[in-house]
Residue frames relative to the residue before (quaternion, step in Angstrom):
aa qw qx qy qz dx dy dz
V 1.0000 0.0000 0.0000 0.0000 0.00 0.00 0.00
H 0.2575 -0.7564 0.5756 0.1740 3.66 -0.55 1.01
I 0.0916 -0.8492 0.5189 0.0349 3.53 -0.65 1.00
H 0.3775 0.7419 -0.4926 0.2538 3.61 1.20 0.18
M 0.1181 -0.8050 0.5813 -0.0081 3.45 -0.82 1.05
P 0.1333 -0.8461 0.5075 0.0933 3.67 0.26 1.11
V 0.9078 0.0557 -0.0522 0.4123 3.54 -1.45 0.31
C 0.7414 0.3735 -0.2571 0.4947 3.69 0.77 -0.76
A 0.1943 0.8051 -0.5304 0.1810 3.58 1.12 0.72
S 0.2140 -0.8223 0.5264 0.0313 3.44 -0.98 0.83
Y 0.3957 -0.6523 0.5780 0.2897 3.52 -1.35 0.45
A 0.5664 0.5714 -0.4079 0.4317 3.60 1.22 -0.15
R 0.4154 -0.7092 0.5095 0.2547 3.58 -0.68 1.10
E 0.2114 -0.7570 0.6075 0.1150 3.61 -0.96 0.91
K 0.2173 -0.7235 0.6439 0.1212 3.52 -1.10 1.02
F 0.1761 0.7963 -0.5728 0.0818 3.63 -0.73 0.78
E 0.3867 -0.6596 0.5876 0.2648 3.57 -1.38 0.05
D 0.3773 -0.7179 0.5308 0.2462 3.55 -0.92 0.84
S 0.7413 -0.4167 0.2442 0.4660 3.66 -1.22 0.02
E 0.7200 0.3933 -0.3002 0.4866 3.66 1.09 -0.16
G 0.6313 -0.6050 0.3018 0.3798 3.48 1.25 0.50
V 0.4370 0.6896 -0.4486 0.3637 3.63 1.29 0.14
G 0.3756 -0.7422 0.5224 0.1876 3.57 -0.77 1.14
K 0.0669 0.8106 -0.5792 0.0539 3.63 -0.85 0.89
L 0.3483 -0.6525 0.6326 0.2297 3.53 -1.37 0.27
R 0.0228 0.7850 -0.6186 0.0251 3.50 -1.10 0.92
R 0.0303 0.7641 -0.6441 -0.0213 3.42 -1.23 0.65
A 0.1836 -0.8030 0.5635 0.0630 3.56 -0.85 0.93
Y 0.1259 -0.7701 0.6249 0.0223 3.59 -1.09 0.68
R 0.1856 -0.6999 0.6698 0.1642 3.51 -1.35 0.52
V 0.1739 -0.7932 0.5802 0.0638 3.60 -0.29 1.15
R 0.7091 -0.4961 0.3473 0.3610 3.52 -1.48 0.38
N 0.7906 -0.1373 0.1328 0.5818 3.49 0.84 -0.92
F 0.7861 -0.3458 0.2870 0.4244 3.56 -1.48 -0.06
K 0.6601 0.4980 -0.2987 0.4765 3.61 0.93 -1.04
E 0.6322 0.5226 -0.3209 0.4735 3.64 0.89 -0.85
G 0.6394 0.5359 -0.3197 0.4491 3.56 0.90 -0.89
M 0.6866 0.4869 -0.2761 0.4639 3.55 0.87 -1.09
D 0.6030 0.5694 -0.3169 0.4601 3.57 1.04 -0.92
F 0.6824 0.4665 -0.2917 0.4814 3.54 0.85 -0.99
L 0.6267 0.5397 -0.3509 0.4391 3.68 0.88 -0.86
N 0.6529 0.5391 -0.2802 0.4522 3.50 0.97 -1.00
Q 0.6346 0.5170 -0.3145 0.4807 3.60 1.02 -0.87
V 0.6566 0.5200 -0.2814 0.4683 3.56 0.99 -0.97
S 0.6779 0.4979 -0.3008 0.4495 3.58 0.93 -0.83
Q 0.6209 0.5402 -0.3381 0.4565 3.53 1.14 -0.58
I 0.6195 0.5128 -0.3235 0.4986 3.54 1.02 -0.80
A 0.6370 0.5494 -0.3194 0.4364 3.57 0.82 -1.14
E 0.7217 0.4718 -0.2722 0.4273 3.53 0.70 -1.16
S 0.6518 0.4865 -0.3326 0.4774 3.64 1.03 -0.79
E 0.6680 0.4938 -0.2905 0.4749 3.63 1.09 -0.60
G 0.3371 -0.7279 0.5150 0.3021 3.63 1.21 -0.58
H 0.6535 0.4686 -0.3027 0.5117 3.57 1.24 0.39
H 0.1640 -0.8658 0.4728 -0.0081 3.54 -0.48 1.35
P 0.2052 -0.8050 0.5416 0.1290 3.59 -0.43 1.13
D 0.5248 -0.5484 0.5127 0.4012 3.58 -1.33 0.16
I 0.0539 -0.7966 0.6020 -0.0084 3.67 -0.68 1.02
H 0.0036 -0.8231 0.5667 -0.0353 3.53 -0.79 0.94
L 0.1219 -0.7567 0.6394 0.0618 3.51 -1.19 0.90
E 0.0870 0.8135 -0.5726 0.0535 3.55 -0.46 1.02
S 0.8458 0.1003 -0.1243 0.5090 3.57 -1.28 0.64
Y 0.6814 -0.5969 0.2162 0.3643 3.46 0.94 1.14
Q 0.8138 0.2028 -0.1061 0.5341 3.70 1.16 -0.41
F 0.6300 0.5148 -0.3586 0.4577 3.58 1.13 0.05
V 0.0523 -0.7958 0.6013 -0.0482 3.47 -0.52 1.36
S 0.0311 0.7723 -0.6344 -0.0081 3.58 -0.99 0.86
V 0.1463 -0.7611 0.6283 0.0681 3.48 -1.20 0.68
V 0.0768 -0.8011 0.5935 0.0037 3.48 -0.85 1.16
I 0.0867 -0.8349 0.5435 0.0052 3.51 -0.69 1.00
Y 0.2659 0.7206 -0.6137 0.1826 3.52 -1.06 0.95
T 0.4466 -0.6815 0.4866 0.3153 3.54 -1.05 0.33
H 0.4117 -0.7700 0.4470 0.1944 3.43 -0.43 1.41
S 0.6577 0.5479 -0.3239 0.4029 3.60 0.94 -0.74
V 0.7615 0.3188 -0.2019 0.5271 3.56 1.08 -0.69
K 0.3296 -0.7610 0.4755 0.2934 3.62 1.34 -0.07
G 0.7081 0.3728 -0.2659 0.5375 3.53 0.77 1.07
L 0.6300 -0.5355 0.4150 0.3796 3.51 -1.33 -0.15
T 0.0475 -0.7563 0.6507 0.0489 3.55 -1.20 0.77
E 0.7131 -0.4274 0.3130 0.4593 3.57 -1.20 -0.03
N 0.5525 0.6226 -0.3647 0.4173 3.58 1.16 -0.59
D 0.6572 0.5382 -0.3074 0.4288 3.46 1.01 -0.91
F 0.6939 0.4229 -0.2952 0.5025 3.55 0.90 -0.81
I 0.5405 0.5685 -0.4020 0.4724 3.71 1.00 -0.31
L 0.6820 0.4908 -0.2710 0.4697 3.55 0.76 -1.16
A 0.6496 0.5490 -0.2767 0.4473 3.55 0.94 -1.06
A 0.6693 0.4790 -0.3022 0.4809 3.58 0.99 -0.81
K 0.6711 0.4764 -0.3345 0.4591 3.53 0.96 -0.66
I 0.6247 0.4991 -0.3436 0.4926 3.61 1.06 -0.58
D 0.5721 0.5854 -0.3712 0.4384 3.65 1.09 -0.64
D 0.6809 0.5103 -0.2994 0.4316 3.60 1.00 -0.67
L 0.5185 0.5868 -0.4313 0.4481 3.55 1.23 -0.05
K 0.2448 -0.7684 0.5809 0.1105 3.51 -1.11 0.70
P 0.0613 -0.8120 0.5797 0.0294 3.70 0.25 1.10
K 0.4778 -0.6438 0.5233 0.2886 3.54 -1.19 0.85
L 0.2372 -0.8297 0.5024 0.0544 3.47 -0.40 1.33
S 0.5225 -0.5804 0.4983 0.3765 3.61 -1.05 0.52
K 0.5377 -0.5919 0.4668 0.3777 3.56 -1.29 0.43
K 0.6266 0.5531 -0.3055 0.4561 3.53 1.33 -0.27
H 0.4175 0.6871 -0.4587 0.3785 3.56 1.34 0.05
K 0.0752 -0.8105 0.5801 -0.0306 3.49 -0.69 1.07
P 0.2954 -0.7663 0.5467 0.1633 3.65 -0.24 1.25
R 0.4473 -0.6218 0.5608 0.3142 3.60 -1.17 0.57
S 0.3239 -0.7179 0.5791 0.2104 3.45 -1.20 0.58
């Protein structure tokens, strides 16, 4: 499943099902530059490690970051996914001026 979400990245968390019907949460960000993207990825990885719950994290085209959360073992969403998502929501990545939140 290709998850790159250009320019129209959002702070609104998106719930979706992949092609196999697995429920997932996704949020995408357009950060200022590569360094900010890596800083954000590292912040997410620290939270994930402390929670023992590891999302799929992607950095594409140097400034598009996406975080996809679901529980791999149950192939769907659990309470832990929403807890992790809320903790990631508290991070404040430095967004590009071209970042356009969805309405």
